[in-house]
C-alpha positions in Angstrom: -130.6 36.8 -122.5 -133.2 34.9 -120.4 -136.5 36.2 -120.0 -138.8 36.2 -116.8 -141.3 38.2 -115.0 -142.4 39.3 -111.3 -145.1 37.6 -110.0 -147.3 38.5 -106.9 -149.3 35.4 -106.1 -150.4 36.6 -102.7 -152.3 39.3 -104.5 -154.3 37.0 -106.5 -156.9 34.0 -105.9 -155.0 30.6 -105.9 -157.4 29.3 -108.1 -155.9 31.4 -110.6 -152.2 30.4 -110.0 -152.1 27.2 -112.2 -153.5 29.4 -115.1 -150.8 32.0 -114.9 -147.7 29.7 -114.4 -149.0 27.7 -117.5 -149.2 30.8 -119.4 -145.8 32.0 -118.2 -144.2 28.8 -119.3 -146.1 28.7 -122.7 -144.7 32.2 -123.2 -141.2 31.1 -123.3 -140.3 32.9 -119.8 -137.7 31.1 -117.6 -137.7 32.8 -114.5 -140.2 34.3 -111.9 -139.5 36.7 -109.1 -141.6 36.5 -106.1 -141.9 37.5 -102.4 -140.0 40.6 -102.0 -143.1 42.4 -100.8 -144.8 39.7 -98.5 -143.4 40.1 -95.1 -147.1 40.4 -93.6 -147.9 37.1 -95.7 -144.8 35.3 -94.4 -145.5 36.5 -90.6 -148.9 38.0 -90.2 -148.0 38.3 -86.2 -144.7 37.9 -84.3 -143.3 34.4 -84.7 -146.5 33.1 -86.4 -145.3 32.0 -89.6 -147.3 31.1 -92.6 -145.3 29.3 -95.4 -148.1 27.3 -96.8 -149.0 29.4 -99.6 -145.4 30.2 -100.7 -144.8 26.4 -100.5 -147.4 25.9 -103.1 -146.6 28.8 -105.4 -143.0 27.7 -105.2 -144.0 24.2 -106.0 -146.0 25.3 -108.9 -143.4 27.3 -110.6 -140.9 24.4 -110.1 -143.1 22.0 -111.5 -143.4 24.1 -114.5 -139.9 24.4 -114.9 -139.5 28.0 -113.9 -136.4 29.1 -111.8 -137.6 31.2 -108.5 -135.8 34.3 -107.8 -137.0 34.9 -104.0 -136.8 38.3 -102.5 -136.0 39.4 -99.1 -138.9 41.5 -97.8 -137.3 44.0 -95.9 -138.3 46.9 -98.0 -141.9 46.6 -96.7 -142.0 45.5 -93.0 -145.5 45.2 -91.7 -147.6 47.4 -89.6 -147.6 45.2 -86.5 -144.0 45.7 -86.6 -143.9 49.3 -86.7 -146.8 49.5 -83.9 -144.5 47.2 -81.8 -141.0 48.9 -82.5 -141.6 52.3 -83.7 -137.9 52.9 -83.6 -137.6 51.1 -87.1 -139.2 54.1 -88.8 -137.2 56.8 -90.6 -137.0 60.2 -89.1 -137.2 63.1 -91.7 -134.8 66.0 -91.4 -137.3 68.2 -89.6 -137.6 65.7 -86.8 -140.8 64.1 -87.7 -141.2 60.4 -87.6 -142.3 59.1 -91.0 -145.3 56.7 -91.0 -146.4 53.2 -92.3 -148.5 53.0 -95.4 -145.8 53.2 -98.2 -142.6 51.3 -98.3 -138.7 52.1 -97.4 -140.2 53.8 -94.4 -137.4 52.5 -92.4 -134.2 53.4 -90.8 -131.0 51.5 -92.0 -129.1 52.6 -89.1 -131.8 51.7 -86.5 -130.6 48.3 -84.4 -134.3 47.3 -84.1 -134.8 47.3 -87.9 -131.5 45.5 -88.5 -132.4 42.8 -85.8 -135.9 42.2 -87.4 -134.5 42.1 -90.9 -131.9 39.3 -90.0 -134.6 37.4 -88.1 -137.0 37.4 -91.1 -134.3 36.8 -93.8 -133.1 33.8 -91.7 -136.5 32.4 -91.2 -137.1 32.6 -95.1 -133.5 31.2 -96.0 -134.0 28.2 -93.5 -137.3 27.6 -95.3 -136.1 27.8 -98.9 -132.3 28.1 -98.8 -131.8 24.4 -100.0 -134.9 24.4 -102.3 -133.8 23.2 -105.8 -136.5 25.7 -107.0 -134.8 28.9 -105.8 -131.9 29.5 -107.9 -131.3 33.3 -106.9 -131.9 35.5 -103.9 -132.8 39.2 -104.3 -131.5 41.0 -101.3 -134.0 43.7 -100.3 -135.6 46.0 -103.1 -134.4 49.3 -104.4 -132.2 50.3 -101.4 -132.2 54.1 -101.0 -135.1 54.6 -103.3 -137.7 57.3 -102.1 -134.5 59.3 -100.6 -134.7 56.6 -97.9 -131.0 56.3 -97.2 -130.5 59.2 -95.1 -132.4 59.5 -91.7 -132.2 62.3 -88.9 -133.0 59.9 -85.7 -130.7 59.6 -82.6 -129.6 56.3 -83.6 -128.4 57.8 -86.6 -126.9 60.9 -84.8 -124.8 58.4 -82.6 -123.7 56.2 -85.3 -122.7 59.3 -87.4 -120.5 60.6 -84.9 -118.8 56.9 -84.4 -118.3 57.2 -88.3 -116.5 60.6 -87.9 -114.3 59.1 -85.2 -113.3 56.1 -87.6 -112.5 58.6 -90.2 -110.7 61.3 -88.7 -108.0 60.7 -86.0 -109.1 63.6 -83.9 -111.7 66.3 -84.0 -109.1 68.7 -84.9 -108.4 66.9 -87.9 -112.1 66.7 -89.0 -112.4 70.8 -88.4 -108.8 71.0 -90.5 -110.1 68.7 -93.4 -113.7 70.5 -93.4 -112.2 74.2 -93.2 -114.5 74.7 -90.2 -113.0 78.0 -89.4 -115.2 79.2 -92.1 -118.4 80.8 -90.4 -117.1 79.6 -87.2 -118.0 76.0 -87.6 -115.4 74.8 -85.6 -116.7 71.5 -83.7 -115.3 71.3 -80.1 -115.7 67.7 -80.1 -117.0 64.7 -82.1 -120.1 64.4 -79.7 -121.0 68.1 -80.8 -121.3 67.3 -84.6 -124.9 67.3 -85.5 -126.5 66.0 -88.6 -127.1 68.5 -91.4 -130.6 69.4 -90.3 -132.5 72.3 -92.1 -131.0 75.7 -91.0 -131.0 79.2 -92.3 -128.7 78.7 -95.5 -126.5 76.0 -96.7 -124.5 73.8 -94.6 -120.6 73.1 -94.9 -120.6 71.1 -98.0 -117.9 68.9 -96.1 -120.7 68.0 -93.5 -123.2 67.2 -96.3 -120.9 64.9 -98.2 -120.0 63.1 -94.9 -123.7 62.5 -94.1 -124.3 60.9 -97.6 -121.1 58.8 -97.1 -122.3 57.6 -93.9 -125.9 57.0 -95.1 -124.8 54.9 -97.9 -122.4 52.9 -95.6 -125.4 52.3 -93.2 -127.5 50.9 -96.0 -124.6 48.7 -97.4 -123.8 47.3 -93.8 -127.6 46.5 -93.4 -127.4 44.5 -96.7 -124.5 42.9 -95.4 -126.4 41.5 -92.6 -128.8 39.7 -94.8 -126.0 38.6 -97.2 -124.5 36.8 -94.3 -127.5 35.0 -93.3 -128.1 34.1 -97.0 -124.7 33.0 -97.6 -124.8 30.6 -94.6 -128.1 29.2 -95.1 -128.4 28.9 -98.8 -125.1 27.8 -100.2 -124.5 27.9 -104.0 -127.4 30.5 -104.9 -126.8 33.7 -106.5 -127.5 37.1 -104.7 -128.2 40.1 -106.1 -129.7 43.5 -105.3 -132.0 45.5 -107.5 -131.2 49.3 -107.8 -133.2 51.9 -109.5 -130.1 53.4 -111.3 -132.2 56.9 -111.6 -131.5 57.3 -107.9 -127.7 58.4 -106.7 -128.0 58.1 -102.7 -126.3 54.7 -102.2 -122.9 53.5 -103.2 -124.1 50.5 -105.8 -120.5 49.6 -106.2 -120.0 48.9 -102.4 -123.2 46.8 -102.9 -121.8 45.0 -106.0 -118.9 43.9 -103.9 -121.1 42.4 -101.4 -123.3 40.2 -103.8 -121.0 39.8 -106.9 -124.2 40.4 -109.0 -126.1 43.5 -109.6 -129.6 44.3 -111.1 -131.3 47.2 -112.0 -135.1 48.3 -112.3 -135.4 49.5 -116.1 -138.1 52.1 -116.6 -137.3 54.2 -119.7 -140.1 56.5 -119.1 -138.3 57.7 -115.8 -134.9 58.1 -117.9 -133.9 61.4 -119.7 -134.0 59.2 -123.0 -132.6 56.1 -124.8 -128.7 57.1 -124.0 -129.8 57.3 -120.6 -131.2 53.8 -120.5 -128.2 52.3 -122.1 -125.9 54.0 -119.5 -127.7 52.4 -116.9 -126.9 48.9 -118.4 -123.6 49.7 -118.5 -123.3 51.2 -115.1 -125.1 48.1 -113.7 -122.3 46.0 -115.2 -119.7 48.3 -113.8 -121.1 48.0 -110.4 -120.0 44.4 -110.2 -116.7 44.4 -111.5 -117.8 43.5 -115.1 -120.3 40.5 -114.4 -123.2 40.8 -116.8 -125.9 42.5 -115.1 -129.6 41.7 -114.7 -132.6 43.9 -115.3 -134.9 42.7 -112.3 -137.7 45.0 -113.5 -138.5 46.2 -117.2 -141.2 48.4 -118.0 -143.9 46.4 -120.2 -146.1 49.2 -121.1 -147.4 52.4 -119.5 -146.2 53.2 -115.8 -148.2 55.3 -112.9 -145.2 57.2 -111.5 -143.5 59.5 -113.9 -144.8 63.1 -114.5 -146.7 62.5 -117.7 -146.9 58.6 -117.9 -146.8 58.6 -121.8 -148.4 55.9 -123.9 -145.9 53.1 -125.2 -146.4 52.5 -128.9 -146.2 49.2 -130.6 -142.7 47.8 -130.8 -141.3 49.7 -128.1 -141.2 46.9 -125.4 -139.3 44.7 -127.7 -136.9 47.2 -128.7 -136.2 48.1 -125.0 -135.6 44.3 -124.8 -133.0 44.4 -127.8 -131.4 47.3 -126.2 -130.6 45.4 -123.1 -129.4 42.4 -124.9 -127.1 44.4 -126.8 -125.8 46.1 -123.8 -124.9 42.4 -122.4 -127.8 42.2 -120.0 -127.9 38.4 -119.0 -131.4 38.4 -117.6 -134.3 40.3 -117.9 -137.6 40.1 -115.9 -140.7 42.1 -116.8 -142.5 44.1 -113.9 -145.3 42.6 -113.8 -147.2 39.7 -114.7 -150.6 41.1 -114.2 -151.8 44.9 -113.7 -152.6 45.3 -110.0 -156.3 46.0 -109.3 -155.4 47.7 -106.1 -152.8 49.6 -104.1 -150.4 52.3 -105.2 -149.6 50.9 -108.9 -152.9 50.5 -110.4 -152.1 52.3 -113.6 -148.8 50.4 -113.9 -149.2 48.1 -116.9 -148.3 44.2 -116.7 -147.9 41.4 -119.3 -151.5 40.6 -118.5 -154.3 43.4 -118.0 -156.4 43.8 -114.9 -158.9 41.5 -116.2 -156.0 38.6 -116.9 -156.3 39.1 -120.9 -153.0 39.5 -122.6 -151.6 43.1 -123.0 -149.5 44.1 -125.9 -146.3 43.9 -123.8 -146.9 40.0 -123.5 -146.9 39.7 -127.4 -143.9 41.6 -127.7 -142.1 39.8 -124.8 -143.0 36.5 -126.5 -141.4 37.8 -130.0 -138.4 39.1 -128.1 -137.8 35.7 -126.7 -138.1 33.9 -130.0 -135.8 36.4 -131.6 -133.2 36.1 -129.2 -133.1 32.4 -129.3 -132.8 32.4 -133.0 -130.4 35.1 -133.1 -126.5 34.1 -134.0 -124.6 33.9 -130.7 -122.1 36.4 -132.0 -124.9 39.0 -132.3 -125.3 38.7 -128.5 -121.6 38.6 -127.5 -120.7 41.8 -126.1 -117.0 42.1 -127.0 -114.2 43.8 -124.8 -115.0 47.7 -124.9 -112.4 50.1 -126.1 -113.9 53.0 -124.1 -114.2 53.5 -120.4 -116.1 56.3 -118.6 -115.2 56.9 -114.9 -118.2 57.1 -112.6 -118.1 57.5 -108.8 -121.1 58.1 -106.3 -119.2 60.7 -104.3 -118.7 62.8 -107.4 -122.4 62.8 -107.8 -122.9 63.7 -104.1 -120.5 66.6 -104.1 -122.1 68.0 -107.3 -125.5 67.8 -105.6 -124.4 69.8 -102.8 -122.6 72.6 -104.5 -123.7 72.5 -108.4 -122.7 75.9 -109.3 -125.9 76.1 -111.7 -129.2 75.3 -110.8 -130.0 71.8 -112.3 -126.6 70.9 -113.1 -126.0 67.2 -112.2 -123.3 64.6 -112.4 -125.6 62.5 -114.4 -126.2 64.9 -117.1 -122.3 65.4 -117.4 -121.8 61.5 -117.5 -124.7 61.0 -120.0 -123.1 63.5 -122.5 -120.1 61.5 -122.9 -121.8 58.2 -122.7 -124.1 59.3 -125.7 -121.1 60.2 -127.6 -119.5 56.7 -127.2 -123.0 55.3 -128.3 -123.3 57.4 -131.2 -119.7 56.4 -132.2 -120.3 52.8 -132.0 -118.4 52.1 -128.9 -119.4 49.7 -125.9 -118.5 51.1 -122.8 -117.3 50.1 -119.3 -118.3 52.1 -116.6 -115.4 52.1 -114.2 -114.2 53.0 -110.7 -111.9 56.1 -111.3 -109.3 54.4 -108.7 -109.2 51.3 -110.6 -107.0 49.9 -113.4 -107.6 51.9 -116.5 -105.0 50.5 -118.6 -106.8 48.2 -120.8 -108.7 50.7 -122.8 -107.8 52.7 -125.8 -109.8 55.9 -124.5 -110.8 56.8 -121.0 -113.4 59.7 -120.5 -113.6 61.3 -117.3 -116.3 63.8 -117.7 -117.3 64.5 -114.4 -114.4 63.4 -112.2 -115.1 66.3 -109.5 -113.0 65.1 -106.4 -109.0 64.7 -106.8 -107.5 62.2 -104.9 -104.0 60.5 -105.0 -105.5 57.2 -106.2 -107.4 58.8 -109.0 -104.4 60.9 -110.3 -102.2 57.8 -109.8 -104.9 55.8 -111.9 -104.9 58.3 -114.7 -101.3 58.7 -114.6 -100.7 55.0 -115.0 -103.3 54.9 -117.9 -101.5 57.7 -119.8 -98.0 55.8 -119.3 -99.6 52.9 -120.8 -100.6 54.8 -124.0 -104.2 55.3 -123.2 -105.9 58.7 -124.3 -107.5 60.1 -121.4 -110.0 62.9 -121.8 -111.1 65.0 -118.7 -114.2 67.1 -118.6 -115.0 70.4 -116.9 -114.5 70.7 -113.3 -112.6 67.7 -113.3 -110.2 67.1 -110.3 -111.2 70.4 -108.5 -112.0 69.5 -105.1 -110.1 67.2 -102.3 -112.0 64.3 -100.9 -113.7 66.5 -98.3 -115.2 68.8 -100.9 -112.8 71.6 -100.5 -111.3 73.2 -103.3 -107.8 72.5 -104.3 -104.7 74.8 -103.9 -103.2 74.2 -107.1 -103.6 74.6 -110.7 -106.4 72.6 -112.3 -107.1 69.7 -113.2 -105.4 68.8 -110.1 -102.5 66.5 -110.3 -102.5 66.7 -114.2 -102.0 70.5 -115.0 -98.4 70.1 -115.3 -98.6 67.2 -117.8 -101.4 68.9 -119.7 -99.1 72.1 -120.3 -102.4 74.3 -119.4 -104.4 75.0 -116.8 -108.1 76.1 -116.2 -108.2 80.0 -116.2 -112.1 80.6 -115.8 -114.7 78.3 -114.7 -117.8 79.6 -116.0 -121.5 79.0 -116.2 -123.5 79.6 -119.3 -127.2 78.8 -118.7 -128.4 80.3 -122.0 -126.3 77.8 -124.0 -125.3 80.8 -126.7 -121.8 79.8 -126.7 -120.5 77.5 -129.6 -117.3 75.6 -130.1 -115.5 75.7 -133.2 -114.7 73.9 -135.6 -117.3 71.6 -134.4 -119.9 74.3 -134.7 -122.0 73.0 -131.8 -123.2 74.5 -128.6 -120.7 74.5 -125.7 -123.0 73.4 -123.0 -123.9 75.0 -119.4 -120.3 74.4 -118.1 -117.4 76.3 -119.8 -113.7 76.0 -118.6 -111.5 78.1 -120.4 -107.7 76.7 -120.6 -104.7 78.9 -120.4 -101.8 77.4 -122.2 -98.4 77.2 -120.9 -96.4 74.8 -123.0 -95.4 75.2 -126.6 -96.5 71.6 -127.6 -100.1 71.7 -126.5 -102.3 71.4 -129.2 -105.7 73.8 -129.2 -108.2 71.3 -130.7 -111.1 73.8 -130.2 -111.9 77.2 -129.3 -115.2 79.0 -127.9 -117.2 81.2 -130.3 -119.4 83.7 -128.5 -119.0 86.9 -127.0 -115.8 87.7 -125.0 -115.0 84.1 -125.0 -114.6 83.9 -128.9 -111.0 82.5 -129.6 -110.4 81.2 -126.2 -109.0 77.4 -125.7 -112.2 75.2 -125.1 -110.4 71.6 -126.0 -106.5 71.3 -125.5 -104.2 68.3 -125.9 -100.8 67.2 -124.9 -99.8 63.8 -125.8 -102.6 61.2 -124.7 -104.1 63.8 -122.1 -107.2 65.7 -123.6 -109.2 68.4 -121.6 -112.5 69.7 -122.7 -113.7 72.6 -121.0 -117.3 72.3 -122.8 -119.6 69.7 -121.7 -122.3 69.4 -124.1 -123.2 66.0 -125.7 -122.4 67.3 -129.0 -119.0 68.5 -128.2 -118.3 65.1 -126.6 -119.4 63.2 -129.8 -117.5 65.5 -132.2 -114.3 65.1 -129.9 -114.9 61.5 -129.6 -115.4 60.9 -133.3 -112.2 62.8 -134.1 -110.3 60.9 -131.6 -111.6 57.4 -132.9 -111.5 58.4 -136.5 -115.4 57.4 -136.8 -118.1 59.2 -138.2 -120.9 59.4 -135.4 -124.5 58.4 -136.0 -127.2 60.9 -135.9 -128.7 61.6 -132.5 -131.3 59.4 -131.4 -129.4 56.3 -132.7 -127.2 53.7 -130.8 -124.8 51.8 -132.6 -123.2 48.4 -131.9 -120.3 46.5 -133.7 -121.1 42.5 -133.3 -119.1 40.2 -135.2 -118.2 42.8 -137.8 -122.0 43.6 -138.3 -123.1 47.2 -137.7 -126.4 47.2 -135.5 -128.6 50.2 -134.8 -130.9 50.7 -132.8 -133.0 53.6 -134.3 -135.0 55.5 -131.5 -136.7 57.7 -133.8 -138.3 55.0 -135.8 -138.3 52.4 -133.2 -136.4 50.0 -135.6 -133.4 47.7 -135.3 -131.2 47.5 -138.5 -128.3 45.1 -139.1 -125.9 45.8 -141.9 -122.2 45.4 -142.9 
């Protein structure tokens, strides 16, 4: 795993640059990301380009043997542009236009924004597209972050109607798919359909889901226009977009299909724990069809934006780096080189302090690099995964729209299964549920909410190939337009399971247990009714009137768990694989016959046999 850093030469006196670059080189760093927020420095006024400063920065980095990752600056258009063309700005759901002064305040649908983005990217690529210093382009920055994917402007309204026309042959088809007869929501024409602006109570979930899909498509289309420019003007360079995977507002798998390489920004203090961080590494790989991912921004110490911003104890930065390496991350860049003296991120740590002296994160980054270079190759070679977890953004959107239990999220359900695999020593591929699932021993589908023919076909093919498939609660219950199925659940698989969901309950108090595992069931509790003699009940509920009712059932290779807690998933997966799970707080990896443990309780890395 190569190490690098994010640097902002435009924010520091040029007299300091040479010292910074020398320190980066001496620290063993190999790559430096620059430029992704510097549109106003590139172009202080329309068509008045200033490249000299960037030429010198790139030259210094290249002269020191450091690769340059150059970012397109489309997340932070300059103020002069917003004043000239205010139609680039996003409109909030209440109809107010968002103002400049932050970032990601632009509408991805806006023809003006698209035009200006292509113009600046073309100018940047014409200047540096064939530079030997620039090996990688970062396309935009954290698309969709700050809930910026969805916009309610007039351009979005018109584009949304066109998007609906392309998806549905007629408005009658739309009304039928959406169940628009409910509450007299029948649309007389496509031109009558409005964006889901605030109303008295909830909108039709089909409209909400369509808007999320549309908004994601707009972001991807805007990125595609940049990719076209970079591919033409900078051949042979790698392209990636960095995502904040705590968000689920853009289908990042669609972005991965554009770029072929995906990165994410890893801020563990913004995650729900180390298993969440590990999941994001694995998800990032899955977004690019198995291509080893990058961490484009790695937290190097305390940050400024989480609710409590806790301290980072000694050894934590190093262990975060080892976690990324063991999850198969190819390249990791720390954010940032030097803590900012001004702007919105002054409390965000860097590898250097505000006064340019080394912070503890730099020493740990140096140690991490030394350890990685000294490690046996087999320790860092991620083996083929035996376990896959399905993940799709439209499932996340559907559950966000209609969670049935306040606070229930798609991510929490997926994380429960991923934690189980981590504690059972399994590398995990996070996969498209409509892809080929036949290469795995076990496929976990913990939050596969929407039921489509392609998903059922993929799961059926896996079962026919001898794969063990485990579906979780609320799996395969709604169609592609977020309408409940009119067949036994789980949809498309109930007959094969020999059982169906009888009750779909919420249990927010967490008082119901699952026997014989003797662990809590979790907040969602689907209760199964068994209809075939050869169905095995693996576990039952223990609590109140649910006591003795089936919680986990199996028939052949198909397993269904109606309980969603991480403890249930861990006990169940341990039984299916015949392994003893590690205690909570420990990640287990097997590398070339060695058991490697990351113990997040003590911040230690252990290797054994």
